[in-house]
C-alpha positions in Angstrom: 16.3 -30.1 -8.3 15.3 -27.5 -11.0 17.1 -24.4 -11.0 15.6 -21.2 -12.3 17.3 -18.1 -13.5 16.0 -15.5 -11.1 17.3 -12.1 -11.3 17.4 -9.8 -8.3 15.7 -7.2 -10.7 12.7 -9.5 -10.8 11.9 -8.6 -7.1 10.9 -5.2 -5.5 11.2 -3.9 -2.1 8.0 -2.3 -0.6 9.4 1.2 -1.5 10.0 0.3 -5.1 6.7 -1.5 -5.4 4.9 1.7 -4.0 6.8 3.8 -6.4 5.8 1.7 -9.5 2.2 1.6 -8.2 2.1 5.4 -7.9 3.5 5.8 -11.4 0.9 3.3 -13.0 -2.0 4.9 -11.0 -1.2 8.6 -11.3 -1.5 9.1 -7.6 0.5 8.4 -4.5 0.5 4.9 -3.2 2.0 4.3 0.3 4.0 1.2 1.2 1.3 0.4 3.8 -1.3 -0.1 1.1 0.7 -3.1 -0.2 -0.7 -5.0 2.9 -4.2 -4.3 1.7 -3.4 -5.5 -1.8 -2.1 -8.8 -0.3 -5.2 -9.2 1.9 -7.3 -8.7 -1.2 -5.3 -11.4 -3.0 -4.2 -9.0 -5.7 -0.5 -9.2 -4.8 1.6 -12.1 -3.4 4.5 -11.4 -1.0 7.7 -13.4 -0.7 8.5 -13.2 3.0 12.3 -12.6 3.8 11.9 -11.8 7.4 9.0 -11.3 9.9 8.9 -7.6 8.7 10.2 -7.6 5.2 8.4 -8.9 2.1 9.6 -8.7 -1.5 7.2 -8.5 -4.5 7.5 -9.8 -8.0 8.0 -6.9 -10.5 5.6 -8.4 -13.1 2.8 -8.8 -10.4 3.3 -5.0 -9.4 3.4 -3.8 -12.8 0.0 -5.2 -13.7 -1.8 -3.4 -10.8 -3.4 -0.1 -11.3 -5.2 1.5 -8.2 -8.4 3.1 -9.1 -9.9 6.2 -7.6 -11.5 6.4 -4.2 -14.9 7.6 -3.5 -18.6 6.6 -4.2 -19.4 4.0 -6.7 -21.4 5.3 -9.8 -25.2 5.4 -9.4 -25.6 2.6 -11.9 -23.6 0.2 -9.7 -25.5 1.2 -6.5 -28.8 0.8 -8.2 -28.0 -2.8 -9.2 -27.2 -3.6 -5.6 -30.6 -2.4 -4.5 -32.7 -4.2 -7.0 -33.5 -7.0 -4.6 -35.0 -4.5 -2.2 -37.7 -3.5 -4.9 -40.2 -6.3 -5.2 
């Protein structure tokens, strides 16, 4: 059996993960948004109990949440190119 040195500092609670995401993104990120990141495949949870997940610090620190709102016109125009023919 391979043993790995895993430090408790390598894992974050949902509150800690949301705080780091907020700092990285420059806006408030709530704990509930972590579930959305998991569904998108951007974050992988480590399930402790049915209601508690932990997240790897390195994975969380790589994520920056972008701004909400409408996509730029250039992106929307590319989506509509197939309609013009």
